[in-house]
C-alpha positions in Angstrom: 115.3 71.8 89.2 111.5 72.1 89.2 110.4 75.1 91.8 107.7 73.9 94.4 104.2 75.6 93.4 102.3 77.8 95.7 98.7 78.1 96.1 97.4 81.5 97.5 94.1 81.1 99.1 92.2 83.8 100.1 88.6 83.5 102.2 86.3 86.6 101.2 82.9 88.1 102.0 81.8 90.8 100.3 84.9 92.3 99.0 84.1 93.9 95.6 85.9 97.2 96.3 89.4 95.5 97.0 89.5 91.9 95.9 90.9 93.1 92.3 93.9 94.8 93.4 94.8 91.8 95.4 94.4 89.0 93.0 95.8 91.3 90.3 99.6 91.5 92.5 99.4 87.9 92.5 99.3 87.5 89.2 103.0 89.1 88.8 104.5 85.7 90.4 105.3 82.3 88.6 104.1 78.8 89.6 101.1 80.5 91.6 97.4 79.3 91.7 95.2 81.8 93.5 92.3 80.1 95.0 88.9 82.4 96.3 86.9 80.4 99.4 83.5 82.9 99.5 81.7 82.7 102.6 78.0 83.7 100.7 79.0 86.9 99.1 76.4 89.4 97.7 78.1 91.1 96.0 80.2 91.3 92.8 83.5 89.4 94.6 82.7 85.9 92.9 82.5 87.5 89.2 85.3 89.6 89.5 87.6 87.3 90.7 86.5 84.7 87.8 87.1 87.3 85.3 90.4 87.3 86.2 90.4 82.7 86.0 90.7 82.4 89.8 89.6 79.3 90.8 86.6 80.0 93.4 85.2 77.6 95.9 81.9 78.7 97.6 81.0 77.3 100.9 78.6 78.3 103.8 79.4 81.0 106.2 81.7 78.7 108.6 84.1 81.2 109.4 87.4 82.2 108.4 89.3 79.1 109.4 86.7 77.0 107.8 87.1 78.9 104.5 91.0 78.3 104.7 90.9 74.8 105.4 88.7 74.6 102.4 90.6 76.4 100.0 93.6 74.2 101.4 91.9 71.5 100.3 91.2 72.1 97.1 94.9 73.5 96.9 97.2 71.6 93.9 100.3 73.3 95.3 103.3 72.1 97.6 103.4 75.1 99.5 100.1 77.0 101.0 99.9 80.8 101.4 96.8 82.5 103.4 96.5 85.9 102.2 93.4 88.5 103.6 91.6 90.0 100.6 92.4 93.5 102.1 96.5 92.5 101.7 98.6 92.4 99.1 101.6 90.7 98.7 105.6 92.7 97.6 106.8 92.1 94.4 109.0 89.1 94.2 106.7 87.6 97.3 107.0 83.8 95.5 110.9 83.9 95.5 111.0 84.8 99.6 108.7 82.2 100.4 110.3 79.5 98.7 113.7 80.7 99.9 112.2 80.8 103.6 111.1 77.6 103.7 114.1 75.9 102.0 116.0 77.1 105.2 116.7 73.5 107.4 115.2 74.5 110.4 112.1 76.9 108.9 108.9 75.1 109.1 106.7 78.3 108.3 106.9 81.9 107.9 105.4 85.1 107.2 105.8 88.6 106.0 106.4 92.0 107.8 103.7 94.0 108.2 102.8 97.9 106.3 99.8 99.3 106.8 98.4 101.8 104.1 97.6 105.2 105.3 99.5 108.1 106.9 100.2 108.6 110.2 103.1 108.2 113.2 100.7 106.2 114.9 100.2 103.4 112.2 104.1 103.6 111.4 104.1 102.8 115.6 101.6 99.6 115.2 104.2 98.2 111.9 107.1 98.2 114.4 104.9 97.0 117.6 103.9 94.3 114.9 106.9 93.3 113.4 109.1 93.1 116.5 106.8 90.6 118.1 106.4 88.6 114.9 110.8 88.6 115.2 110.9 88.0 118.8 107.9 85.4 119.5 107.8 84.1 116.3 103.8 84.6 115.8 103.1 86.4 113.0 99.0 87.0 112.7 96.9 86.2 109.5 97.3 89.5 108.1 100.8 89.0 107.6 100.5 86.2 104.9 101.1 83.3 106.7 103.1 80.4 104.4 104.3 77.0 105.0 104.7 73.6 103.1 100.8 71.9 102.4 102.0 68.8 103.9 102.7 70.2 107.1 99.2 71.7 107.0 97.8 68.7 106.8 99.6 67.0 109.7 98.8 69.8 112.2 95.4 69.2 111.1 95.4 72.6 109.4 93.5 75.6 111.6 91.8 75.1 114.5 87.7 75.6 113.9 87.2 78.5 115.9 86.0 81.8 115.2 88.7 83.7 116.0 92.6 83.7 117.2 92.4 80.6 114.7 96.1 82.5 113.2 97.2 83.1 116.9 96.4 79.1 117.5 98.2 77.5 114.4 101.3 79.6 114.7 101.9 78.6 118.3 101.1 75.0 117.1 103.8 75.3 114.4 106.4 77.4 116.5 106.8 74.1 118.7 107.3 72.3 115.6 110.5 74.5 113.9 111.6 78.0 113.2 109.3 81.0 112.1 110.9 83.0 109.3 109.8 86.7 108.9 110.8 87.2 105.2 112.5 90.7 104.3 109.5 92.4 102.4 106.4 93.7 104.0 102.8 93.4 102.9 100.7 96.1 102.3 97.4 95.6 104.0 94.5 98.0 104.3 94.2 100.4 106.6 90.4 100.3 106.7 90.0 98.6 110.6 92.3 101.3 112.4 90.4 104.0 110.6 86.9 102.9 111.1 87.3 103.0 115.0 91.0 104.8 115.5 94.6 103.5 116.0 93.9 103.7 119.4 90.7 101.7 120.1 91.2 99.2 117.5 95.1 98.1 118.7 93.2 97.8 122.3 90.7 95.8 121.4 93.3 93.3 119.5 95.1 92.6 122.6 91.8 92.3 124.7 91.0 89.7 122.2 94.3 88.1 122.7 94.5 88.4 126.8 91.2 87.0 126.9 91.8 84.3 125.2 95.4 83.4 126.9 93.0 83.9 130.0 90.8 81.0 128.6 87.5 83.1 127.3 85.7 81.0 125.1 86.7 82.2 121.4 82.6 82.5 121.0 82.1 85.1 123.6 85.3 87.0 122.3 83.7 87.5 118.8 80.6 88.5 120.3 82.3 91.2 122.3 84.5 92.1 119.4 81.5 92.4 117.6 79.9 95.1 119.8 83.2 97.0 119.8 83.2 97.5 116.0 
């Protein structure tokens, strides 16, 4: 019996310092294609990806949601996996994805979150994120969201939002079926938390979510977020 092909879609913008590590881990998988969607990098990101034989889709700076939709349009796999450039997949990830999506009630899934770096505060963030994902069924993009390609097309892809596109698509998917969290964790870079500090980064993230749920426009949320960074 043939296994379903997985298309890994990675939106990128100036990620030359980290993209090779991400891509090399993906290559360990079987029946997997990798698609880099570049939003106008001016560094060596595209060249590094091409040197590893990765398919590259170039587009204007249309935001992460637009990049991921463009990657999905170019994908040939029956399963789509959306991966951040600074996040490395666990060994055996492809088997975990196929196993999760074979469950009758599962419509989509993601991995547990691991954050690169030392410190009790980072471990606390991991615990909180993983508890939220499992009990509320809303994992975020840095947990590597995956789903069947026909399902992605049925819901119209990622909403055209400058922020919270992962939150919104998971809310839509949760209405249609179960969200499975794989037994292993991805490892995402700790650079966001290192730049502003764990407490401030977590506070900013939670304020973005609250603002979105209260109806603040995504454009205003992005503008505020960039000022805080």
